[in-house]
N, C-alpha and C positions, 0 to 999 in steps of 0.2 A: 502491498501500500503505497501510495508516497503522500508526504505531506511537504505546504511550502516553511520555507526556513531566509531569512530574510540576514542580513550581514552586510557590515559598514566594511569597506578596503577601499584600499586607496584607489582615486579615481583612476593614475596613472595603469596601475595595475589590471583597474578590471574592461580596462580601451586592448588593451592589449593582452588580455584571455581571451578576451569574446575574438579579437583577432585568427589570435591561433586554435582556439577552436572552431570559426568556419572555419584557419584552412583546411586544417582535419576532419569535413563533416562533421562534428561531434555535435553534445550543442552544451553550453558550459553549466551546464544542471550537471551534467550525465559527466563531462569530468570532471567537476569538483567529489562527487558518489564516488570512479573510479579509485579518484585522492585519497576519500576519505580511508573510501573499502581498502586498497594498498597499506595505512598504517593499521586499518584496527586489526588484518593477514600479521603487518611487520608486531607484535607488542602480542600478540594470541603464542607465538612461536616462539621456540626453546631461544632460553640465549646461546650463544653465540660456544661459550666454555662444555657448550652440556652436547656439545652438536660436539661426533670425533672422528676426525677422515681416517676413515684406511689405509692401511698402508701401499697396499697396491694404489693408490689414490698415494698418493706420499714419493712415496720412488718413482712417480712418474715426471715432477717436478727436474726439471731442467734445468733454477736460479733463473734464467737472463730474462735480464728482461729490453722489449720488443722498443722501441720509439713506438712511439705514437705518433708518427706522420712517414713512417717508415712506405716505402713504394716498391709494393710488392710484386708490380705486374715488373716492375722497370728490374728487379733484381734477375727476374726468369727467367725476361725478354735476356737477357744477359745473360746469364746459364747458357739459355739453350741459342745463341748467339757462339759459343763457347762449343757447344759440345758434336754445334753440328757444321765445325768447322772446316 
């Protein structure tokens, strides 16, 4: 059952949120509802300390940090050109 809720927010935030919702073809109400549901679901989950990672998954970790701006396509192209000389 849907119910009405009145919120008081910064005008700029409202305008930006409306544009975002419009771009994603969703209503602002549904976006806020989905966000609040995600907060509720997170709070219902166990603490990270209670979550144990299996030894197998830990063994897969390489410890390598991949840069956020890595151009993997260029690297693959370079690899393929070198491979097929």
